ZADO-208734 format. One record per residue (C-alpha): y negated, z negated, x negated; chain; residue in three letters; residue number from 1. Coordinates in Angstrom, 2 decimals. Each point is the difference from the previous one (the first is absolute). Layout:
// residues N
NODE        py        pz        px   kette   rest    nr
NODE         Y         Z         X       A    ALA   NUM
...
This chain:
// residues 146
NODE        py        pz        px   kette   rest    nr
NODE   -105.02   -114.13    -85.61       A    MET     1
NODE      1.52     -1.89      3.19       A    HIS     2
NODE      2.47     -0.22      2.20       A    GLY     3
NODE      3.74      1.46     -0.35       A    LYS     4
NODE     -0.09      1.80     -3.29       A    VAL     5
NODE      2.44      2.57     -0.87       A    LEU     6
NODE      0.76      0.92     -4.13       A    ASP     7
NODE      1.75      3.45      0.78       A    VAL     8
NODE      1.86      1.07     -3.61       A    GLY     9
NODE     -1.22     -3.21     -1.56       A    SER    10
NODE      3.32     -0.14     -2.33       A    GLY    11
NODE     -0.44     -2.34     -3.09       A    ARG    12
NODE     -3.91     -0.30      0.02       A    TRP    13
NODE     -1.16     -2.99      0.86       A    THR    14
NODE     -3.53      0.01      0.15       A    PHE    15
NODE     -0.47      0.28      3.42       A    ALA    16
NODE      2.02     -3.05      0.63       A    ARG    17
NODE     -2.11     -1.47     -2.07       A    ARG    18
NODE     -3.23      0.46      1.40       A    LEU    19
NODE      0.63      0.12      4.01       A    LEU    20
NODE      2.92     -2.44      0.52       A    GLN    21
NODE     -2.33     -3.34      0.85       A    ASN    22
NODE     -2.12      2.82      1.48       A    HIS    23
NODE      1.98      1.42      3.20       A    CYS    24
NODE      3.66      0.79      0.44       A    GLN    25
NODE      1.51      1.71     -2.77       A    TYR    26
NODE      3.32      2.66      0.05       A    ILE    27
NODE      1.11      1.68     -2.43       A    ALA    28
NODE      2.18      2.78      0.60       A    THR    29
NODE      1.69      2.61     -2.50       A    ASP    30
NODE      3.35      2.32      0.29       A    CYS    31
NODE      1.67     -2.06     -2.50       A    PHE    32
NODE      0.08     -3.84     -0.18       A    ALA    33
NODE     -2.20     -1.68     -3.00       A    ASP    34
NODE     -0.42     -3.18      0.30       A    PRO    35
NODE     -3.64      0.73      1.25       A    ASN    36
NODE      1.11      1.90      2.97       A    VAL    37
NODE      0.41     -1.58      3.12       A    ASP    38
NODE      2.11      2.00      2.03       A    ILE    39
NODE      1.18      3.20     -1.52       A    VAL    40
NODE     -0.71      2.57      2.52       A    SER    41
NODE     -0.51      4.09      0.08       A    ASP    42
NODE     -3.55      0.95      0.13       A    ILE    43
NODE      1.12      2.80      1.60       A    GLU    44
NODE      1.39     -1.80      3.11       A    VAL    45
NODE     -2.10     -3.37      0.15       A    LEU    46
NODE      0.41     -0.28      3.59       A    SER    47
NODE      3.67     -0.52     -0.62       A    ASN    48
NODE     -0.77     -3.61     -1.81       A    THR    49
NODE     -3.56     -0.35      0.95       A    PHE    50
NODE     -1.53     -0.17      3.82       A    ASN    51
NODE     -2.78      2.33      1.02       A    LYS    52
NODE     -3.03     -0.71      0.33       A    ASP    53
NODE      0.58     -2.86     -2.55       A    ASP    54
NODE     -2.05     -0.41     -2.90       A    PHE    55
NODE     -4.06     -0.04     -0.61       A    ASP    56
NODE      0.04      0.96     -3.36       A    PHE    57
NODE      2.86      2.65     -1.76       A    ILE    58
NODE     -0.51     -0.08     -3.84       A    LEU    59
NODE      1.36      3.58     -1.09       A    CYS    60
NODE     -0.49     -0.33     -3.41       A    LEU    61
NODE      1.05      2.92     -3.11       A    GLU    62
NODE      3.48      0.75      2.79       A    VAL    63
NODE     -0.93      3.12      1.40       A    LEU    64
NODE      0.98      2.67     -2.56       A    GLU    65
NODE      3.49     -2.05      0.24       A    HIS    66
NODE      0.41      1.57      3.35       A    ILE    67
NODE      2.88      2.66      0.90       A    PRO    68
NODE     -1.83      0.17      3.73       A    HIS    69
NODE     -3.63     -1.39     -0.69       A    PRO    70
NODE     -1.11      1.26      3.11       A    TRP    71
NODE      2.89     -2.30      1.76       A    LEU    72
NODE     -1.41     -3.11     -2.06       A    ALA    73
NODE     -3.01      0.45      0.65       A    VAL    74
NODE      0.73      0.27      4.33       A    LYS    75
NODE      1.77     -2.85     -0.99       A    GLN    76
NODE     -2.37     -2.06     -1.11       A    LEU    77
NODE     -2.56      1.30      2.82       A    HIS    78
NODE      2.68     -1.79      2.75       A    THR    79
NODE     -0.07     -3.87     -2.00       A    VAL    80
NODE     -3.46      0.36     -0.10       A    LEU    81
NODE     -1.44     -2.05      3.03       A    LYS    82
NODE     -3.40      2.27      1.25       A    PRO    83
NODE     -2.52     -0.33     -1.66       A    GLY    84
NODE      1.81     -1.00     -2.75       A    GLY    85
NODE     -0.10      0.83     -3.58       A    ILE    86
NODE      1.53      2.67     -2.39       A    LEU    87
NODE     -1.01     -0.58     -4.05       A    LEU    88
NODE      1.73      2.28     -1.62       A    MET    89
NODE     -0.04      1.62     -3.71       A    THR    90
NODE      1.42      3.05     -1.71       A    THR    91
NODE      0.55      0.96     -3.29       A    PRO    92
NODE     -1.60      3.95     -0.76       A    PHE    93
NODE     -0.34      0.63     -3.36       A    HIS    94
NODE      2.70     -2.34     -1.57       A    MET    95
NODE      2.84      0.62     -1.97       A    ARG    96
NODE      3.52      0.74      1.60       A    PHE    97
NODE      1.40     -3.84      0.62       A    HIS    98
NODE      3.52      0.25      2.06       A    GLY    99
NODE      3.17     -1.64     -0.85       A    THR   100
NODE      2.80     -0.44      1.35       A    ASN   101
NODE     -0.67     -1.77      3.43       A    ASN   102
NODE     -3.43      0.84      0.02       A    TYR   103
NODE     -0.65      3.80     -0.02       A    ARG   104
NODE     -2.94      2.23     -0.94       A    ASP   105
NODE     -0.94      2.16      2.55       A    TYR   106
NODE     -3.04      0.64      0.98       A    TRP   107
NODE     -3.69      0.01     -1.07       A    ARG   108
NODE     -2.79      0.49      3.22       A    PHE   109
NODE     -3.15      1.06      0.05       A    THR   110
NODE     -2.93     -1.84      2.15       A    PRO   111
NODE      0.23      2.44      3.03       A    GLU   112
NODE      3.83      0.20     -0.87       A    GLY   113
NODE      0.19     -4.12      1.49       A    LEU   114
NODE     -2.61      0.98      1.89       A    GLY   115
NODE      2.09      2.07      2.30       A    LEU   116
NODE      3.02     -1.87     -0.26       A    LEU   117
NODE     -1.86     -3.29      1.01       A    LEU   118
NODE     -1.98      1.32      2.58       A    ASP   119
NODE      3.26      2.34      1.77       A    GLU   120
NODE      1.80     -3.60      0.02       A    ALA   121
NODE     -2.60     -1.04      2.55       A    GLY   122
NODE     -2.84     -2.22     -2.66       A    PHE   123
NODE     -3.57      0.30      1.56       A    GLN   124
NODE     -2.47     -1.04     -2.79       A    LYS   125
NODE      1.28      1.34     -3.72       A    ILE   126
NODE     -2.46     -0.73     -3.36       A    ALA   127
NODE      1.50      1.74     -2.38       A    ILE   128
NODE     -1.43     -0.83     -3.73       A    LYS   129
NODE      0.74      1.36     -3.55       A    LEU   130
NODE      0.41     -2.06     -2.99       A    SER   131
NODE     -1.07      1.86     -3.50       A    GLY   132
NODE     -1.15      3.38     -0.30       A    HIS   133
NODE     -1.13      1.67      3.37       A    PRO   134
NODE      1.42      3.22     -1.18       A    ASP   135
NODE      3.24     -1.57     -1.59       A    PHE   136
NODE      0.13     -3.89      1.06       A    PRO   137
NODE      3.12     -2.11     -1.39       A    PHE   138
NODE      0.71     -1.38      4.24       A    SER   139
NODE     -1.17     -0.07      3.18       A    ILE   140
NODE     -0.42     -2.57      2.67       A    MET   141
NODE     -0.25      0.00      3.56       A    VAL   142
NODE     -0.65     -2.94      2.74       A    GLU   143
NODE      0.89      1.41      3.29       A    ALA   144
NODE     -0.44     -1.63      3.30       A    VAL   145
NODE      2.67     -0.21      2.87       A    LYS   146
C-alpha cells in the first residue's frame, strides 16, 4: 500500500497502524473516540468528514456487519476513494454474535450479497474470496477497484 490510506472502523486494533504508518499516510477512523483513532467519523456519511476521491486505499476490516445501513456505507467508501483506488474489506460469515452496546451485530453477507452492494455502489473490478470451507466459510475478503 502506498499514498493515502484510510482504515475505516479501526477501533482499538493497532496492527494496521504499526504495519503501515512508516510506508504511507495512514489515517484511522471510527465512530467512537479511541487513542488509536485519528478522526472520529461515521462510515455511513464519510463524505461529511473526508473529501471526494481522497484516498488511494481503504481498509474496512470486520466492520460492515456492524453497520445499520451497509449499502450507504459501501457507497461512501466508493465516494472517498480515488478513481483506480483499492478497497480491501473483510467481513465474517460463520461467526458467533459479537455485538456490544456500541457496536451492534446486524448482518452476515454472502459473496453474492457483497458483490451486489459493491456493484451498486459503482466499484468496477471486484474479487471476492472465501476463507475456510467453500460451503461454510468463516470469513469473506473483498478487493474492489473504483
